[in-house]
C-alpha positions in Angstrom: 0.0 0.0 0.0 1.4 3.4 -1.0 1.0 6.3 1.5 3.7 8.6 0.1 2.5 12.2 -0.1 -1.0 11.4 1.4 -2.1 13.9 4.0 -3.2 11.8 7.0 -4.7 12.8 10.3 -4.1 10.3 13.1 -6.6 10.8 16.0 -5.6 9.6 19.5 -2.1 9.2 20.8 -2.3 5.9 22.6 -0.3 2.9 21.5 -2.1 2.4 18.2 -2.0 6.1 17.3 1.7 6.4 17.9 2.4 3.2 15.9 0.1 4.3 13.0 1.8 7.8 12.9 5.3 6.2 12.7 4.3 3.7 10.1 2.7 6.4 7.9 5.6 8.8 8.3 8.1 6.1 7.4 6.1 5.5 4.3 6.3 9.1 3.2 2.9 10.4 4.3 2.4 13.9 5.6 1.2 13.1 9.1 -0.7 15.2 11.6 -1.4 13.6 15.0 -4.0 15.0 17.4 -5.3 14.3 20.9 -7.6 16.2 23.2 -5.0 15.9 26.0 -2.6 18.8 26.5 1.1 18.7 25.6 1.9 18.4 29.3 -0.4 15.3 29.6 1.2 13.9 26.5 4.8 14.5 27.5 5.8 10.8 27.6 4.0 10.1 24.3 5.5 13.0 22.5 9.0 11.9 23.4 8.3 8.7 21.5 7.6 10.9 18.4 10.7 13.0 18.7 12.6 13.0 15.5 9.7 11.8 13.5 8.3 14.1 10.7 4.8 14.5 12.3 2.8 17.6 13.1 1.2 17.5 16.6 -2.1 19.2 17.5 -2.7 18.9 21.2 -5.5 20.0 23.5 -8.2 20.0 20.7 -8.8 18.4 17.3 -8.2 20.4 14.1 -11.1 20.9 11.7 -11.2 18.0 9.2 -11.5 19.3 5.7 -10.9 17.7 2.3 -8.5 20.4 1.3 -6.4 19.5 4.3 -6.6 15.7 4.7 -6.9 12.7 2.4 -7.3 10.1 5.1 -8.1 9.8 8.8 -6.8 7.0 11.0 -8.6 6.7 14.3 -7.7 5.0 17.6 -10.1 2.6 19.2 -10.8 4.8 22.1 -12.3 7.5 19.9 -16.1 7.0 19.6 -17.8 7.2 16.2 -19.7 10.3 17.3 -16.5 12.3 17.9 -16.5 15.6 16.0 -13.5 15.0 13.8 -14.8 11.6 12.7 -18.2 13.0 11.8 -16.5 15.9 9.9 -14.5 13.3 7.9 -17.6 11.4 7.0 -19.4 14.6 6.0 -16.4 15.6 3.8 -16.2 12.2 2.2 -12.7 11.5 3.7 -12.0 7.8 4.3 -11.7 6.8 8.0 -9.7 3.7 8.9 -9.0 2.1 12.2 -5.4 1.2 13.0 -6.4 -2.4 12.3 -7.4 -1.5 8.8 -4.1 0.3 8.2 -2.2 -2.7 9.7 -4.0 -5.1 7.5 -3.1 -3.2 4.4 0.5 -3.1 5.4 0.8 -6.8 6.5 2.6 -9.2 4.1 1.2 -12.5 5.3 -2.0 -14.3 6.3 -4.1 -12.7 9.1 -6.0 -14.7 11.7 -8.5 -12.3 13.3 -10.2 -13.2 16.6 -13.1 -11.3 18.2 -15.9 -12.0 20.6 -17.1 -10.7 24.0 -15.1 -13.1 26.1 -12.2 -15.5 25.5 -10.6 -13.6 22.6 -7.3 -12.8 24.4 -6.7 -16.4 25.5 -7.8 -17.7 22.1 -5.5 -15.3 20.3 -2.5 -16.1 22.5 -3.1 -19.9 22.3 -3.5 -19.8 18.5 -0.3 -17.7 18.1 1.6 -20.2 20.3 0.3 -23.1 18.3 1.8 -21.6 15.1 5.0 -20.7 16.9 5.4 -24.2 18.2 4.8 -25.6 14.7 7.7 -23.5 13.4 5.9 -20.6 11.8 7.1 -17.0 12.0 4.3 -15.4 14.0 3.2 -12.0 15.3 0.5 -11.9 18.0 -0.9 -8.4 17.9 -4.0 -6.2 18.0 -6.1 -5.6 21.0 -3.9 -8.0 23.0 -1.4 -5.2 23.5 0.8 -4.7 20.4 -0.6 -2.7 17.5 -0.9 -4.7 14.3 0.6 -1.8 12.3 3.7 -1.9 14.5 4.2 -5.6 13.6 3.2 -5.3 10.0 5.9 -2.8 9.0 8.8 -4.7 10.4 8.2 -8.3 9.1 8.9 -9.7 5.7 6.4 -11.6 3.5 5.3 -14.9 5.0 4.7 -13.8 8.6 1.5 -15.1 10.2 -0.4 -12.4 12.0 -2.7 -13.6 14.8 -4.7 -10.6 15.8 -7.2 -9.9 18.6 -9.8 -7.5 17.3 -12.2 -5.5 19.4 -15.6 -4.1 18.4 -14.1 -0.6 18.6 -11.5 -1.5 16.0 -14.1 -3.0 13.7 -16.1 0.2 13.5 -13.8 1.6 10.8 -12.7 -1.3 8.6 -13.1 -1.1 4.9 -11.0 -3.8 3.0 -10.1 -5.8 6.1 -10.2 -9.5 5.0 -8.6 -12.0 7.3 -7.8 -15.4 6.0 -9.4 -16.8 9.2 -12.1 -14.8 11.1 -13.0 -16.3 14.5 -15.9 -15.3 16.8 -15.8 -16.8 20.3 -19.2 -15.6 21.6 -21.5 -12.6 21.8 -23.0 -11.3 25.1 -23.9 -7.8 26.2 -20.8 -5.5 26.5 -19.7 -2.0 25.5 -23.4 -0.9 25.2 -22.3 2.6 26.4 -20.5 2.8 23.0 -22.7 0.8 20.7 -26.1 1.6 22.2 -27.9 -1.7 21.5 -27.1 -5.4 21.3 -28.1 -5.3 17.7 -25.5 -2.6 16.8 -22.9 -4.4 18.9 -23.6 -7.6 17.1 -23.6 -5.9 13.7 -20.1 -4.4 14.4 -18.7 -7.7 15.5 -19.9 -9.3 12.3 -17.7 -6.9 10.3 -14.8 -9.2 11.0 -15.9 -11.4 8.1 -17.8 -9.0 5.9 -15.2 -9.1 3.1 -14.4 -12.8 3.3 -14.9 -15.0 0.2 -13.6 -18.2 -1.4 -10.5 -19.4 0.2 -11.2 -17.8 3.6 -12.5 -19.4 6.8 -15.0 -18.3 9.4 -14.7 -20.1 12.7 -17.9 -19.8 14.8 -19.1 -21.0 18.2 -22.0 -23.4 17.5 -23.1 -23.2 21.1 -23.8 -19.5 20.9 -27.1 -18.9 19.0 -26.1 -15.4 18.0 -22.7 -16.5 16.6 -24.2 -19.6 15.0 -26.4 -17.4 12.9 -23.4 -15.7 11.5 -22.9 -18.8 9.3 -25.6 -17.4 7.0 -23.8 -14.0 6.6 -20.2 -14.9 5.8 -18.7 -15.6 2.3 -16.0 -17.7 3.9 -16.1 -21.5 4.6 -17.6 -22.0 8.0 -15.9 -24.1 10.6 -18.0 -24.7 13.7 -16.6 -25.6 17.2 -18.7 -26.9 20.0 -18.2 -27.9 23.6 -21.8 -29.2 23.9 -22.6 -30.9 20.6 -21.0 -33.7 18.5 -20.8 -32.0 15.2 -21.1 -33.7 11.8 -18.2 -31.5 10.8 -15.9 -29.2 12.8 -14.2 -29.3 16.2 -15.9 -30.7 19.2 -15.6 -32.9 22.3 -16.2 -36.6 22.1 -15.6 -39.2 24.8 -13.5 -36.6 26.6 -11.3 -35.8 23.7 -11.0 -32.7 21.5 -11.8 -34.0 18.0 -11.7 -32.7 14.4 -14.1 -34.2 11.9 -14.0 -33.4 8.2 -15.9 -35.5 5.7 -15.5 -39.1 6.7 -12.2 -38.5 8.6 -12.1 -37.9 12.4 -9.0 -37.2 14.4 -8.6 -37.0 18.2 -6.2 -34.2 19.1 -5.8 -34.7 22.8 -7.9 -35.3 26.0 -9.7 -32.3 27.3 -8.4 -33.2 30.7 -4.8 -32.5 29.4 -5.5 -28.8 29.0 -3.4 -26.7 31.3 -6.1 -24.0 31.5 -9.0 -24.5 34.0 -12.7 -24.1 33.2 -15.3 -25.0 30.6 -14.8 -21.6 28.9 -11.1 -22.4 28.4 -12.1 -25.7 26.8 -14.2 -23.5 24.4 -11.1 -21.3 23.7 -9.0 -24.4 23.0 -11.6 -25.7 20.6 -11.7 -22.3 18.8 -7.9 -22.2 18.5 -7.8 -25.8 17.2 -10.3 -24.8 14.5 -8.2 -21.8 13.5 -5.0 -23.9 13.4 -6.7 -26.7 11.4 -8.0 -24.2 8.9 -4.4 -23.2 8.0 -3.0 -26.6 8.0 -1.7 -27.4 11.5 -1.9 -31.1 12.4 -3.6 -32.5 15.5 -0.3 -33.7 16.8 1.3 -30.2 16.5 -1.6 -28.5 18.3 -1.8 -31.1 21.0 1.8 -30.3 22.1 0.8 -26.7 22.7 -2.5 -27.5 24.4 -0.7 -29.6 26.9 1.8 -26.8 27.8 0.2 -23.4 27.3 0.3 -21.5 30.6 -2.5 -18.9 29.8 -2.3 -15.1 29.6 -1.8 -12.5 32.3 -4.9 -11.3 34.2 -7.1 -14.2 33.0 -7.4 -16.8 35.7 -3.7 -16.1 36.4 -2.3 -18.0 39.4 -0.5 -15.5 41.6 0.5 -17.3 44.8 -0.5 -19.9 47.4 -0.3 -18.4 50.9 -1.2 -20.3 54.1 -3.0 -22.9 51.9 -5.1 -20.2 50.1 -4.7 -19.9 46.3 -4.9 -16.3 44.9 -6.1 -15.9 41.3 -6.0 -12.8 39.2 -8.8 -12.5 36.7 -8.7 -8.7 36.3 -9.6 -9.1 32.6 -13.1 -10.3 33.7 -14.6 -6.9 32.9 -18.2 -8.0 32.4 -20.6 -10.2 34.4 -20.4 -13.1 31.8 -16.6 -13.2 32.2 -16.9 -13.3 36.0 -19.5 -16.1 35.8 -17.1 -18.2 33.6 -14.3 -17.6 36.2 -16.5 -18.8 39.0 -17.4 -21.9 37.0 -13.7 -22.8 36.5 -13.2 -23.8 40.2 -14.7 -26.4 42.4 -13.2 -25.1 45.7 -15.0 -22.5 47.9 -14.3 -19.0 46.7 -13.7 -15.6 48.3 -14.6 -13.3 45.5 -13.4 -9.7 45.0 -15.6 -7.9 42.5 -16.8 -4.4 41.5 -15.4 -1.5 39.5 -16.7 1.0 37.0 -19.8 0.7 34.9 -19.9 -0.3 31.3 -23.3 0.8 29.9 -26.5 -0.9 31.2 -24.9 -3.8 33.1 -27.2 -6.5 34.5 -25.8 -8.4 37.6 -28.8 -10.6 38.2 -27.4 -13.8 36.6 -24.0 -13.2 38.3 -25.8 -12.8 41.6 -27.3 -16.3 41.2 -23.9 -17.7 40.4 -22.3 -15.9 43.4 -24.9 -17.5 45.7 -24.0 -20.9 44.3 -20.2 -20.7 44.2 -19.0 -17.9 46.6 -18.6 -18.2 50.4 -17.6 -14.5 50.9 -18.0 -11.6 48.6 -15.9 -8.4 48.8 -17.0 -5.4 46.8 -15.1 -2.3 45.7 -15.7 0.6 43.3 -18.6 2.5 42.0 -20.8 -0.6 41.2 -20.3 -2.1 44.8 -23.7 -1.0 46.1 -25.5 -2.2 42.9 -23.9 -5.7 43.1 -24.6 -5.9 46.8 -28.3 -5.2 46.2 -28.4 -7.8 43.4 -26.9 -10.6 45.5 -29.1 -9.7 48.5 -32.1 -9.9 46.2 -31.4 -13.6 45.6 -30.7 -14.3 49.3 -26.9 -14.0 49.5 -26.0 -11.9 52.6 -22.2 -12.3 53.0 -21.1 -9.3 51.0 -18.8 -6.6 52.4 -18.1 -3.3 50.7 -14.5 -1.9 51.1 -13.0 1.4 50.1 -10.3 0.1 47.8 -8.5 -2.9 46.5 -5.9 -2.9 49.2 -8.6 -3.2 51.9 -10.2 -5.9 49.8 -7.1 -8.1 49.5 -6.4 -7.8 53.3 -10.0 -8.7 54.1 -10.0 -11.6 51.7 -6.8 -12.9 53.3 -8.4 -12.7 56.7 -11.6 -14.5 55.6 -10.2 -17.2 53.4 -9.5 -20.7 54.8 -6.8 -23.2 53.7 -8.0 -25.0 50.6 -10.0 -22.0 49.4 -9.5 -19.6 46.5 -9.3 -15.8 46.6 -10.4 -14.7 43.2 -10.3 -11.2 41.7 -12.9 -11.2 39.0 -14.4 -7.8 39.0 -17.3 -8.2 36.4 -16.7 -4.5 35.7 -14.3 -2.1 34.0 -11.4 -0.6 36.0 -11.5 3.1 35.3 -12.8 4.1 38.7 -9.4 3.5 40.3 -7.1 2.2 37.6 -5.8 3.1 34.1 -6.9 -0.3 32.7 -7.5 -3.9 33.7 -3.8 -4.6 33.4 -3.0 -1.9 36.0 -5.7 -3.3 38.3 -4.3 -6.8 37.9 -0.7 -5.7 38.6 -1.8 -3.9 41.7 -3.7 -7.0 42.9 -0.6 -9.2 42.4 1.6 -6.7 44.2 -0.8 -6.7 47.2 -0.9 -10.5 47.3 2.8 -10.8 47.2 3.0 -8.3 50.2 0.9 -10.8 52.1 3.6 -13.4 51.7 
């Protein structure tokens, strides 16, 4: 893709915005970067751009006019209703997400993974499968490394395994992954998308350009995702934890199996997975389907499934102190994710939950699962009172509200008994006290290690 002499506005100076600005500038584009934060607030970021031929507009966005810009590249944190994006649309100026730019610069097959829950683990596991099989692999996207950053440095033949969020899919145009995978769809980010219908529509953009020779991997057990089979131009591969499929990836007699035509192959026993929980079995099935689509053998994938340690902040084992196991699931930022975390364990649980709100969240189903699985509940953050009311409504009365996470960890340590689990799975976003879920998880781990 040629960007030389194109006048490009990059909106948002987070990781993806900085990476996009550098990639465009190195390709000869005339780059303007903008952020509503002041230069003082952007001090660290601007140091990263020192020496790069980019023009910086801080504190406010410039007017977006056709005589000034040929292209707008937007960061995922910028909502579609933001003034510069709406101005670009009105002026007929193309708007791309960083994922779209990265895709156009990538010189190798892209495996794109989205969904409400499980996408990070599935992305990391799929990437590890290809690495273990000897492929040159970049794991990028919403998992932490911008795709464009990886795309510009790797030669042809690199496999790009990319976690893609709904925010990144809002502004794709030609994005056409070789494999598009959807883990599941449950209510999330409704403060951004407004309705479940719109959220689902945006998620479906991951396969909107697929055709012959492409693969769409879908969760047969999720009725919303299953219906995507009628919308994609790619070859559908279903995976299922609950059904024995006529074709696809599923569980049979305790084994992960692949069936295609009259051939069936057992990959490995589900019990051999290193990751706990039924939801991680689903993630493994999804990853196997993606690997199989691009030619990995069952034997190759089994080696990774038996050794993969998981990802930080997702059911991450932190320590065992006085017989109590501490688990960091800070990435559980919605009720459905927290439910899956609770279902992963058979031991009594002391749960730390709560945080900032994400749209119209419903804690009723989580409340029933807390009553079933949790011995003590510790709540923190702006949703604490709401969650407490939800669990009391179903007859659970062992909930305590604390002022901050430090108090929560200390109380959990005092309440937990040997053989039990202290689980941080907030069911909410982190922005009331923390920069992001990673920051929250790192603070939790530090607090746990202090206990030791």
